[in-house]
C-alpha positions as CSV (number, residue, x, y, z in Angstrom):
1,M,-57.8,-20.5,25.8
2,A,-54.2,-20.0,24.5
3,A,-51.5,-21.3,26.6
4,E,-49.6,-18.7,28.5
5,S,-46.1,-18.1,27.2
6,R,-43.4,-18.7,29.7
7,P,-40.3,-16.4,29.9
8,M,-37.0,-18.0,28.9
9,D,-34.5,-18.6,31.6
10,A,-31.1,-16.9,31.5
11,S,-29.3,-20.0,30.1
12,T,-31.8,-20.3,27.2
13,V,-31.4,-16.6,26.4
14,E,-27.6,-16.9,26.4
15,R,-27.7,-20.1,24.3
16,K,-29.9,-18.4,21.7
17,S,-27.7,-15.3,21.7
18,I,-24.6,-17.5,21.0
19,E,-26.4,-19.3,18.2
20,A,-27.4,-16.0,16.6
21,M,-23.7,-15.0,16.7
22,K,-22.5,-18.1,14.8
23,K,-21.2,-17.3,11.3
24,R,-19.8,-19.1,8.3
25,V,-16.3,-17.7,8.0
26,F,-14.1,-18.0,4.9
27,V,-10.4,-17.7,5.9
28,A,-8.4,-17.1,2.7
29,G,-4.8,-18.0,3.4
30,A,-5.3,-20.2,6.5
31,G,-2.0,-21.9,5.9
32,G,0.1,-19.0,7.2
33,A,1.4,-18.2,10.6
34,I,-1.9,-16.7,11.9
35,G,-4.1,-19.4,10.2
36,R,-3.8,-22.1,12.8
37,P,-4.7,-20.1,15.9
38,L,-7.4,-18.2,13.9
39,V,-9.1,-21.3,12.7
40,T,-8.8,-22.9,16.1
41,Q,-10.4,-19.9,17.8
42,L,-13.2,-19.5,15.3
43,V,-14.1,-23.2,15.6
44,A,-14.0,-22.9,19.4
45,R,-16.4,-20.0,19.2
46,G,-18.9,-22.2,17.3
47,H,-18.3,-20.7,13.9
48,E,-18.3,-22.8,10.7
49,V,-14.9,-22.3,9.0
50,V,-13.9,-22.8,5.4
51,A,-10.1,-22.5,5.3
52,T,-8.1,-22.1,2.1
53,T,-4.5,-22.9,1.2
54,R,-2.5,-22.9,-2.0
55,K,-0.9,-26.2,-1.0
56,R,-2.8,-29.5,-1.2
57,E,-0.5,-31.1,1.4
58,K,-1.8,-28.7,4.1
59,L,-5.5,-29.7,3.7
60,D,-5.4,-32.5,6.3
61,A,-3.8,-30.2,8.9
62,L,-6.6,-27.7,8.4
63,R,-9.3,-30.3,8.6
64,A,-7.7,-31.5,11.9
65,L,-8.5,-28.1,13.3
66,G,-12.1,-28.5,12.5
67,A,-12.3,-26.5,9.2
68,E,-13.6,-27.4,5.8
69,A,-10.3,-27.2,3.8
70,V,-10.1,-26.0,0.2
71,V,-7.3,-25.4,-2.2
72,M,-7.4,-21.9,-3.7
73,D,-5.1,-19.7,-5.7
74,G,-5.6,-16.2,-4.4
75,L,-4.2,-14.7,-7.6
76,D,-6.6,-16.6,-9.9
77,A,-9.9,-14.8,-10.1
78,G,-11.7,-18.0,-11.2
79,S,-10.3,-20.0,-8.4
80,V,-11.3,-17.4,-5.8
81,A,-14.8,-16.9,-7.3
82,E,-15.4,-20.7,-7.3
83,A,-14.2,-21.2,-3.7
84,V,-16.3,-18.3,-2.3
85,A,-19.4,-19.3,-4.3
86,R,-19.2,-22.8,-2.9
87,A,-18.6,-21.7,0.6
88,K,-21.4,-19.1,0.7
89,P,-19.8,-17.4,3.8
90,D,-21.1,-14.6,6.0
91,V,-17.6,-13.2,6.5
92,I,-14.4,-13.4,4.5
93,V,-11.1,-13.0,6.2
94,H,-8.1,-12.2,3.9
95,Q,-4.9,-13.6,5.4
96,M,-3.1,-14.4,2.2
97,T,0.6,-13.7,2.2
98,A,3.8,-15.3,0.8
99,L,6.2,-14.5,3.6
100,A,7.6,-17.9,4.6
101,G,11.4,-17.6,4.8
102,A,11.2,-13.9,3.8
103,S,14.3,-12.4,5.4
104,D,16.0,-10.3,2.7
105,L,15.2,-6.8,3.9
106,K,17.8,-5.1,1.7
107,H,15.7,-6.0,-1.3
108,F,12.4,-5.4,0.5
109,D,10.1,-5.0,-2.5
110,D,11.5,-8.1,-4.2
111,T,10.9,-10.1,-1.0
112,F,7.3,-8.9,-0.7
113,A,6.5,-9.0,-4.4
114,V,4.0,-12.0,-4.3
115,T,2.5,-10.7,-1.0
116,N,2.0,-7.3,-2.6
117,E,0.1,-9.0,-5.4
118,L,-2.1,-10.8,-2.9
119,R,-2.7,-7.5,-1.1
120,T,-3.9,-5.9,-4.3
121,R,-5.1,-8.3,-7.0
122,G,-5.9,-10.9,-4.3
123,T,-8.1,-8.3,-2.5
124,E,-9.8,-7.4,-5.7
125,H,-10.6,-11.0,-6.4
126,L,-12.1,-11.6,-3.0
127,L,-14.2,-8.4,-3.1
128,A,-15.5,-9.4,-6.5
129,A,-16.4,-12.9,-5.3
130,A,-18.0,-11.4,-2.1
131,H,-20.1,-9.1,-4.2
132,A,-21.2,-12.0,-6.5
133,V,-22.4,-14.1,-3.5
134,G,-23.7,-11.3,-1.3
135,V,-21.1,-11.5,1.4
136,R,-21.6,-8.4,3.7
137,R,-18.3,-8.4,5.7
138,L,-14.6,-8.7,4.7
139,I,-11.6,-8.4,7.0
140,A,-8.1,-7.9,5.5
141,Q,-4.6,-8.3,7.0
142,G,-2.8,-5.0,7.1
143,Y,0.3,-3.8,8.9
144,A,1.1,-1.2,11.6
145,G,4.7,0.1,12.0
146,W,7.0,1.4,9.4
147,P,4.3,2.8,7.1
148,Y,3.4,5.4,9.7
149,P,5.2,8.8,9.6
150,R,8.6,8.7,11.2
151,S,8.3,12.1,12.8
152,G,6.1,13.5,15.6
153,R,4.5,11.4,18.2
154,P,6.3,8.0,18.9
155,I,2.9,6.2,19.1
156,K,0.5,6.5,16.1
157,S,-3.2,6.1,15.9
158,E,-5.3,5.0,12.9
159,D,-6.1,8.7,12.2
160,E,-2.6,9.4,11.0
161,P,-2.3,8.5,7.3
162,F,0.6,6.4,6.1
163,D,3.7,8.3,5.1
164,R,3.8,8.4,1.3
165,N,7.6,8.5,1.5
166,P,8.7,5.1,2.8
167,P,11.8,4.6,5.1
168,A,13.8,3.4,2.1
169,P,13.3,3.4,-1.7
170,A,13.3,-0.4,-1.7
171,M,10.0,-0.3,0.2
172,S,8.0,1.9,-2.2
173,L,6.0,-0.9,-3.9
174,T,5.2,-2.6,-0.6
175,L,3.9,0.7,0.8
176,D,1.8,1.3,-2.4
177,A,0.3,-2.2,-2.0
178,L,-0.7,-1.6,1.7
179,I,-2.3,1.8,0.8
180,R,-4.1,0.3,-2.2
181,Q,-5.4,-2.6,-0.2
182,E,-6.9,-0.3,2.4
183,E,-8.5,1.9,-0.3
184,L,-10.1,-1.2,-1.9
185,V,-11.5,-2.5,1.4
186,R,-12.7,0.9,2.7
187,S,-14.4,1.8,-0.6
188,A,-16.1,-1.5,-1.2
189,S,-19.9,-1.8,-0.9
190,L,-19.8,-4.0,2.2
191,D,-18.6,-3.8,5.8
192,G,-14.9,-3.6,5.3
193,V,-12.2,-3.9,8.0
194,V,-8.4,-3.7,7.8
195,L,-6.5,-5.0,10.8
196,R,-3.1,-3.4,10.9
197,Y,-1.2,-6.0,12.9
198,G,2.0,-5.3,14.8
199,S,5.0,-7.6,14.4
200,F,4.0,-11.2,15.1
201,Y,5.7,-13.4,17.6
202,G,4.8,-16.8,18.9
203,P,4.4,-20.4,17.5
204,G,5.4,-20.4,13.9
205,A,5.6,-16.7,13.6
206,S,9.1,-15.8,14.8
207,D,11.4,-18.7,14.1
208,E,13.7,-16.7,11.8
209,L,13.9,-13.8,14.2
210,V,14.8,-16.2,17.0
211,E,17.6,-17.8,15.0
212,L,19.1,-14.5,14.1
213,I,19.2,-13.4,17.7
214,R,20.5,-16.7,19.0
215,H,23.4,-16.5,16.5
216,R,24.0,-12.8,17.2
217,K,23.1,-11.9,13.6
218,L,20.6,-9.2,14.6
219,P,22.7,-6.3,16.0
220,L,21.6,-3.2,17.8
221,V,21.9,-0.5,15.1
222,G,22.8,3.0,16.1
223,D,20.9,4.1,19.2
224,G,18.1,1.5,18.6
225,S,15.4,4.2,18.9
226,G,13.1,2.7,16.3
227,V,9.8,1.9,18.1
228,W,8.1,-1.5,17.4
229,S,4.7,-2.7,18.2
230,W,4.4,-6.4,18.9
231,I,1.5,-8.8,19.0
232,H,1.4,-12.4,20.1
233,I,0.0,-14.5,17.3
234,D,-2.8,-15.9,19.5
235,D,-3.8,-12.3,20.4
236,A,-3.8,-11.4,16.7
237,A,-6.1,-14.3,16.0
238,A,-8.4,-13.3,18.9
239,A,-8.6,-9.7,17.5
240,T,-9.6,-11.2,14.1
241,V,-12.3,-13.3,15.7
242,A,-13.6,-10.2,17.5
243,A,-13.6,-8.3,14.2
244,A,-15.5,-11.1,12.5
245,E,-18.2,-11.0,15.3
246,A,-18.4,-7.2,15.6
247,S,-20.2,-4.7,13.5
248,A,-17.5,-2.0,13.6
249,T,-15.8,-1.1,10.3
250,G,-12.7,0.7,9.3
251,V,-9.0,0.4,10.2
252,F,-7.7,-0.9,13.5
253,N,-4.2,-1.2,14.9
254,I,-3.8,-4.7,16.4
255,C,-0.8,-4.7,18.8
256,D,0.0,-4.9,22.5
257,D,-0.1,-2.1,25.0
258,E,3.6,-1.3,25.1
259,P,5.3,-0.1,21.9
260,A,9.0,-0.2,22.7
261,P,12.3,0.9,21.1
262,V,14.6,-1.7,19.7
263,S,17.1,-0.7,22.5
264,Q,14.7,-2.2,25.0
265,W,13.1,-5.3,23.4
266,L,16.1,-6.7,21.5
267,P,18.4,-7.1,24.6
268,Y,15.5,-8.4,26.6
269,L,14.6,-11.1,24.0
270,A,18.3,-12.1,23.7
271,E,18.4,-12.6,27.4
272,A,15.1,-14.6,27.3
273,L,16.6,-16.9,24.7
274,G,19.8,-17.4,26.7
275,A,21.8,-15.8,23.9
276,K,24.6,-13.4,24.3
277,A,23.8,-9.7,24.2
278,P,23.4,-8.3,20.7
279,R,26.3,-6.7,19.0
280,K,26.3,-2.9,18.5
281,V,26.8,-1.6,15.0
282,P,26.9,2.1,14.0
283,A,24.2,3.2,11.6
284,W,26.6,4.1,8.8
285,L,28.1,0.6,8.8
286,A,24.7,-1.1,8.9
287,R,23.6,1.0,6.0
288,L,26.6,-0.2,3.9
289,V,26.0,-3.9,4.8
290,A,22.2,-4.2,5.1
291,G,20.8,-1.1,3.4
292,D,18.5,1.8,4.4
293,T,15.6,-0.4,5.2
294,V,17.2,-2.1,8.2
295,V,18.6,1.1,9.5
296,A,15.2,2.8,9.4
297,M,13.5,0.0,11.1
298,M,16.0,-0.1,13.9
299,T,16.3,3.7,14.4
300,Q,13.4,5.6,12.9
301,I,10.0,3.8,12.8
302,R,7.1,4.5,15.1
303,G,4.8,2.4,17.2
304,A,1.0,2.1,17.1
305,S,-1.8,2.5,19.6
306,N,-4.4,-0.2,20.1
307,E,-7.0,1.9,21.9
308,K,-9.5,2.0,19.0
309,A,-9.5,-1.8,18.6
310,K,-10.0,-2.3,22.3
311,R,-12.8,0.2,22.4
312,E,-14.7,-0.6,19.2
313,L,-14.0,-4.4,18.8
314,G,-14.3,-5.2,22.5
315,W,-10.9,-6.9,22.3
316,Q,-8.1,-7.1,24.9
317,P,-4.7,-8.6,24.3
318,R,-4.0,-11.5,26.7
319,W,-0.3,-10.5,26.5
320,S,-0.6,-6.8,27.1
321,S,3.2,-6.4,26.9
322,W,5.9,-8.1,24.8
323,R,7.7,-8.4,28.1
324,Q,4.9,-10.5,29.5
325,G,4.6,-12.5,26.3
326,F,8.3,-13.3,26.1
327,R,8.4,-14.2,29.8
328,D,5.3,-16.4,29.7
329,G,6.8,-18.3,26.8
330,C,9.8,-19.3,28.9
331,A,9.8,-23.0,29.8
332,T,11.2,-24.5,33.0
333,E,14.5,-26.2,32.5
334,T,14.0,-29.9,31.9
335,R,16.3,-32.9,32.4
336,G,18.8,-33.3,29.5
337,Q,18.4,-29.7,28.4
338,T,21.6,-27.9,27.6
339,R,22.7,-25.8,30.7
340,R,22.7,-22.1,30.0
341,R,24.7,-19.2,31.3
342,S,24.1,-18.5,34.9
343,G,21.3,-16.1,35.5
344,S,19.9,-16.3,32.0
345,L,16.3,-17.2,31.3
346,P,15.3,-20.4,29.6
347,P,14.2,-20.1,26.0
348,P,10.5,-19.6,25.3
349,E,8.6,-22.6,24.1
350,W,7.8,-20.8,20.8
351,A,11.5,-20.3,20.2
352,K,12.2,-24.1,20.1
353,K,12.2,-25.9,16.8
354,S,9.7,-28.4,18.1
355,G,6.8,-28.7,15.6
356,N,5.7,-25.1,15.9
357,A,6.1,-24.4,12.2
358,A,3.2,-22.7,10.5
359,L,0.7,-24.7,8.5
């Protein structure tokens, strides 16, 4: 007589469910600002991670996070094909950029030239490699903010197409690259996802911004009515993990719950850093000195809604507001630290130059 099967207890069911969710994830461009928290969170969730970088000197740091580290040139089709074929992943995550030290916004397209190639040719190479190996899911890094129309509602959803007329002529090629990348991913014969991230802040993601504000080199232009959507780098990584584990496809805004005009977040961040209040500069003068791009980003751009991502990816930002994120990053004053202006907040931990550089 056959032995009677026994029902599995709840812990066994949960364990088997977790095992079934585990994936082999290929993170292209794991050496960037989002790479460290993304790899860390994927590994913590039990996924096998293959992490690529262009620089051999970053391999050990990626291995220390628990990943299998590989050197790959995202603009070399052969290099991409070989790396993906060897990895045999379930999911590919495209995080390849070349934005380290990118601060010249007056010559925007020149600053983003290599990143734009990675968004177009790099995406093409990854899709071809995915097709060759049979990868069924690809997630790409997009951007939410200035590409949205600068008229109408101050908060934009994914349903609103990008404005084909960028804020400044110097941003045309970058806009074209963002649009082309989304077209490639959405038309591919796999489960394609584009995560339109808001502006990153946090460890390794905002050092240049912090230094500008500390030295009063980022003024409040005009009325500061440009609306920004922020996202803590750890929350951006968590949303990417959620996208890797989910079945939903399409485009998702990844940002916090409180899009805000520059006139609100810039003085707040200056105060959080213990810096003097930002200078005020009329738009006409800023246009002469810094160009149309800076003026548009400070006075015209619109924010983004994260409702779709929360609903379809099952994701919630830990820092639901940039206010909370900036505040939680503030460290208590320690002995030997320079005394600040009375009443000012101590600088956030991520604002200190203390080993928080990106991989």
